[in-house]
Steps between C-alpha positions, in 0.01 A plus 500: 500500500296814506319386812834429664632842405196681632523294821861595553418869433223482766760398748803711390314830466367514860835375626679786311246751633563365855879542454449854372285581804755370733773701341284812528432433870888449557568828328235676705637341831845635415369859466568665826364809651714793620863410509477121562600424137825684559561330831432160358744566209765590764496147634600352162791744448841384591638707797860534382630609846703325762436277794515677836571228754432520873555256787245559774438300815201523721655524844351526849656778709432681820419845368535828689276780370720758677860357482649813647304451814370862467228704345734670247234734355401656832864440636364340816515176686242236416322565832479873429395468140143591378507141369588341841194275486643337186870508592544433873533150650255470792295215659227577246709590191759303308702807396693524181642148452291240312577184298459554134551313173696721250615479146890535509730510211817301478806537286474156319331159508687388818285731703781563743573872457240767528512769245563831658201748500470860607366549865186688380378177329417370852293189479391536139606219271763547227434758236470317174611697203449444118464688179214456252583193295685323782404178680500480881625155636452479869633191675324457831575279791237492780688455827196599708252284690192566279398473139579822310514633145626798304221673306597807272292791378549648159716244317392211285500139625362152421263327751772307680698833541220698652568418869134515594291218646133421386258224587618188331842638433795254493807483722686703235309806601688536817850424655481265814743530784836398366384515137635695215348661188627707216256777385529626144338839418502684168531869484290596193452869409165520688706450827714799429469875520224655281517829302432712814740311730861557547779251421376248770207400693423264790297181553478282810534132595388301800406152631155404396435175701262686715382858528711544809839415354591865477451524874736210533759728336512389134494794251738679271535727194553453124649800313458500115701724287478615141719299283865621518436723807606272791855557633649435854562874540119550535512346840620836636201684365224252595288434806253230558253507797225254600221620742227307686379412833669167586236312690690266714180345646441347153867372463553120540793588734284693760524216753876466454550867525306506828702213630830675450360815689563374840357809673147426372239405758234295322252523776499875479473484122199260532330735754526797269170659383416685184444417131783499402693475822819708560699191450346434160575863402851485625571226241399715205823664386493794266817467294711630217700208366431306821642785720320722741602866551844436348791691377703249299860604451623596253176639335639810348383692187670789326329834479351568152579137372186319410420157661280242336281392796303173458216436752305186571208461724372172638274402796128473566202705411613738798821596307400809311797728551585855399879535463697823506855629481650786694713757329494394141306519177307194378384405149269225396460440122705820464239698682568680840329346805506542872406147603425151373196301623537115468264218558620135586685341203558822324835632371617843389829652383572856552791741457607670821743804471653586842512868591643633830780331698406334830319196631146437390220249497309268250181319569158570638606839648173648614310214659518249788626212268818689434559597869441130594766379261460577135781760468853489385775774531729597215787760469540759228856629450 
């Protein structure tokens, strides 16, 4: 019996030691550096908010970068504009009308009635709004001719809700033409305003099937508010602007866009020299919300009344933009600034306080990018 007892001890003691070592290793693995322990704990906490539901279709449209038919910033015809190369229809330039895929919000699951948006939103997708603790539920119907997705920044999601495609990914990673998918994204505290932010901040979303989906036209904004701070009245004191150079040369619709531009002479285009050629350059549109040198009506701010201004930047490595406002005070993190410099896939929220009455400009005010399209007018009353 003693021998059996000793034999069992020789087995059980190492086994117990092994179990203790495994427990210690697990405890060590659960010890995070920086703030990751707090972020991990957030995922296990019940949100307690409400579901914010949206019905979004991916529609193909013939988009006009200058729907007024004018250069509204310089108050000129397209032919007389400093941006005439990018805005005029010629035998070697498409002009301002291109086929695009766009996220468009509908009133319900019948997808028959477009939800009304303000003219300044232009070609930007619907502005998705939620408070910390809420869940965003986005029903998406892809009515376009290509595979697309909806990929968010800032919010929490499971793998099948990420809207990004990787090597070896399944068909659930994207929405095929005619297909539907419901994205569910959780708004944990890390997605909301921090101690030095105001009552809201901005994230972005876009299609992530390829790196060129933004140039196809698929991008939008997500606004996250502190819990208890979102009300519809805020719509009158908010502005959302997206800036980048929309490179139509990289859009999957470039050939279709060229086909609808009946004035084009392909032989002249093929005979062009230069790297890049003037034709290639003419297809890179510098935009604010998909509009060039625009004055959306009504875009009116009240003198002395602060506006929460959300800014998103997309594009390629060429898109490093310095944005300014005329005739107003601007604060970032409650500190006065004169400009905001943005890289691609970066977002900022500032507070803009209008000053003198009149008509003024926002955008890249002091460089050629602005003159070539990236400016938008507003009115101060």
